[in-house]
N, C-alpha and C positions, 0 to 999 in steps of 0.2 A: 159575614154581615148580611142579615136579612134586609129585604126591602123595607120592612116595617121599622127596623132599627135605623136604617139610613135616613128614612123620612123623619123619624124623631130627632136625630142629630141635626138635620138641616132646619127643621121647624123650630127647635129649641134655641139653636144658635141665632137664628133670625129674631126670635122673640127677645132674646137677651140684648141683641143689638138695638132693636127698636125701642126697648124700655130705656136705653141709655142715649138715645138720639144719635147713634153712630151714622156715619155717611152710608149710602146704599152699598151693599156687599155682594160679592160673588162668592159662592160656596161650592166647593167641589169635594166629594168623598170618593176615595179610591179604596179598593180592597188590598189585601196583602200582596197581590201580584202587580198592583199599580193600575189595574183596570178601573175605569170610571164607572162608579155605581149611580151617582147622581151629580148633576151640575145645575145650579140655580143662580141666576143673576137678577138682583133686584132692579126695578125701574129706576132710571137715573144714574145708573152705574156707568163708569167710563168703559170704553171699548175693550181694553185688554184685561180688565180685572178678573174675568173668568179664566183667561189663560194663565194669569199670575197665580190665581188660587190653585189651579191644577199643578203648576210648577212647584208650589209649596208643598202640596200633598204628595205628589209623585216623588219629589226629591227626598222627602222624609221617609217614605217607604223604601225607595231605592238604596238609601244609605243607612236605613235602620235607626235613624235618630231624628228628633224634632228639628224643624227648620231653624229654630233659635241656635241650636248647636252647629248647624251647617253655616250660619252667619258668622259664628265665632271661628269656625274652620277657615272661612273665606279670608278673614283677617290674618289669622296665624299661619295658614298654609295656602296662599292664593293660587299657587301653581297647581296644587292638587284639586282644588275646587274648580278651577278653570278646566282642568283636563277631564274631570268627572262630568262637568257640564257638556263638554263635547261628546263624550261616551253616551250620555243621556239624551243626546240630540237636542240640547238646549231646553230640556223639560225640567230644569232645576232652578229654583229661585231661592237664593240663600239669605232669606230674611225671616223674622218670626212671623208666625201665622199658619205654619204647617205643623199639625199635631198628630202624633201617632195614636192610634186607637188600640187599646189592649183589653183583653178580658181579665177576670179576677186572678188568673194564674200567670199573667204576664205574656200570654200568647199574643203575637201581633195579628191584628184583624184587618188593619188598613190605616188610613190617615184622612184627616180633614184639612183642607187648605182654604183659607179665607183671605180675601183681598178687598179693599175699598176704603177703609179708615186707616188709622195708624197701625203699624204692625203689632204693637202691644194690644190694641183693641181687637184687631183681627184674631190674635191668639186667644184672648179672653173669651170671645164669642165661640170659638172652636172648642175650647175646654168646656164651656157651659153646655154646649150641644152634646158632647161626648158624655159628660157626667150625668146629664138628664136622661140619657139612654141607659144608665146603669153600668157604664163601662169606665175604664181608666184612661185618662188623658196623659200623654207624655210629650210635652212641648220641647224637651231638651233643656239644657241648663246654660 
């Protein structure tokens, strides 16, 4: 993920959210190793939204699935997700809004995590940002 690509993802995700009057968002982009490439928190956002966004993105990369899938896993296999959360040092947020970023061949490049509005809206903004950068979004199913 180049810095230019990461900037595009963040800018387009926020444009998408502003056009729909979403609540202020925190947006975090991590690379395939889980390292933070960019973190942006809009004015008026609640204190922990940036951390929650990071947990959505980091968890998606760490488990290789979008955070929507992790949310389903938390219901179906709560002991597993609880254990993984501990291993991940509590950097795992099992709700929609963490979307994997893939290239045209399916190669994992990283993930976007967004928090601030409903989880579905957070996820929609992440998908919009990724797609605007010409990449493939994988939110999980």
